N, C-alpha and C positions, 0 to 999 in steps of 0.2 A: 504494500500500500504506500502511496505517495501523498503528501499533503502540499497543497498550494495555498500560500498566504493570501489574505485579502489585498485589494488594490492599494489601500493606504499603507499597510505594513510593508508591501513590496517596495514602495518608493521612499520609505522612511518617515511616513506621516501624512495625514490627510491634507496638510497645508501645501503639499506638493502635487496634489490632484487638482484638476480644473473644477471651478465652481459648478455646483449642480443647478443653481438658479440661471435661467436664460430668459431673454426677452423676445428672441426670434428663433425660428427653426434653424437658421444658419448658425447662430451662436451655439445652439444645442448640438448640432452636428459636428461643429469644431471641437467641442468638449468630448464627444464620443470618439472622434478620431484620436485624440490624445489618450483616451482610456483604452483604445484598441492597442496602442503601443505598449501600454502597461500590461494588458492582457497577454500579449505575445511574450513579454519579458518574464512574467511570473510563471508561465507554463514552460518556458525554455529551460528552466532549472530542474524540471521534473525528471526524476531518475528513469531511464529507459527500462522498459519491461515491467513496469508496475501493473499489477493485475487490477488494482482499484485506485482511482485518483479522487481524493477528497479535497474539494476546493471551498475556500471561505469566500462566498459571494461569486456571482457569475454574471454573464450578460443579461440574465433576467433581472438582476438588480438595476442595471442601467436602463432597461426597458420599463421597469416599475417606476423608476424616478421620472422618466419621460412621461409616463402615464399620469403620475401625480402632478407634475407641472402642468399638464394639459387640463386636469381637473381644476387646479387652482387658478389658472390664468385664462382658460378658454381657448388657448392657442393649440392647434393640432400638432402636438409634438410626437405622439406615439407612432403614427404610420410612417413618417420619415425615418424615425429611429429604427423601426423594424426593417425597413428597406436597406438602410445603411449597414446594419449589423448582419442581416441575412446574406447580403451580397459579398461580405468580407470573408476571406478564408481563415481569418485569425481566430474568431471566438471559438471557445470550447463549449458546446451546448450540452448541458447535463442530461442524464437519463433519469436521475432521481434527485428531487429537491426536498431538502429538509427545511420546512418553514417553522421557525421558532416564534410562536405567538406570545407576545409580551404586552400586558396592559400598559397604557400610556403612563399611568402614575408610577408603576414599577420602573419603567424606563427612566423617568425623570429622577427617581430615587437612586438608581444605579449610575446615573451620569457622572456625578461627583466631579463636576468641573471639566469633563472631557470636552463637551461642547458648550459654547456660551448660551445664555438663555434665549437669544434671538436666532439661534442656528436653525436652519431648515430641518435638520435631523431631529430636533425636539419639537417641531411644529405639529400640533395635533391633526390639522387637516392634511398635511403632507403624509404623515404616517398612516392615517386612515385610508388615504388614496393608494398608498403602496400596498397595504393589506388587500384592498379591493382588486389590485392587479393580480395578486396570487390567487384570490378567489376565482377570478376569470380563468387563470391558467389551469386551475383544477378541472375545469370543464373540457379540457383538451385531452387527446389520447396520450400525447407525450409533452413534457416529461411526466413521470409519475411524481405525485406530490404527497409527501408525508407531513401532516400537520401536527406539530408537537407543542405541548404546553410548556412554555419557557418558565413557568412558575414552579415547576417540579424541582425537587432537590437535584443537584448536579449528578449525583450517582444514579438516580432513577432515570433522569433524562438521558444520560449516556447509555443506560441499559436498553431503553426503548429504541433509541436511535440505532444502536448496534443490532438489535433484533430486526429492525426494518431493513437495514443495510444488508444483513446476511440473507434475508428473504429475497431481496432484489437481485443480489449476485447469484444466488442459487437458481432463481427463475431464469436469469439471462443465460447461465451456463446450460440449463436444461433445454432452453430453446435453441441453443447453438447459434446465437446471433452475433457473437463476438468475432470480429475479423482478425486474421493473423496479425500479430504485432500490435493489436489495439487493446486497451485496458478492458477488463471485464465490466467495469462500471465507472461512470463519471458522476460523482455525487457533489452536490452543492448545498452549502449551508446559508440560510438567510434568517436574520432576526429583525423583526420590526414591531414596534409597539402597536397596540390596537386601542382604539377608543370605544370599542364596542362593549357589550354587557357581559362578555365572557362566554358567549354562546358557542356551541361546538360547531366545527366546520361540517359541510355536507358529508354524508357517509362515503361518497366516492373518493374522498381525500384521505380516508383513514386506513 
């Protein structure tokens, strides 16, 4: 198994990443082009021959942010972002997504100064829209989406995630869909606060 760090960790901190806020589609596309360069770099260091690649964040994070910006501004960011990323050979598209669902209040409590109070990453509307993107993603055939309760104790959360990962890898091996030289599974982690009432996700995501 190989682990791929998140975009921010790969470049040495979020301050070295392009701003998520955008006023135009062109501005958003320029940010995505920069993030594609980071995507290429963080996967380039992956050890060859890994049967499973576990990545912290993926292009679905980038698309979720475009969707959230669209909801907040009314500007059509998502479709151009999908076209740009889909046409690029760089992104690693995951087969299994772990979505760690965290209440907004808990996210703020865990922030501990990492993000300033006016950061988009602590914005209630932004986070709710990001969550909505993954709810939409759950209605698609791929990737498989595992919805996890981020309020669980770390040991229990790790146990549940490991169980889902083993199931996914076993299923893929049984189906024989892994190509020669390709990892058995590409897994992606995402954690976003939710402003909802703690309701469970649809059964299709469990």
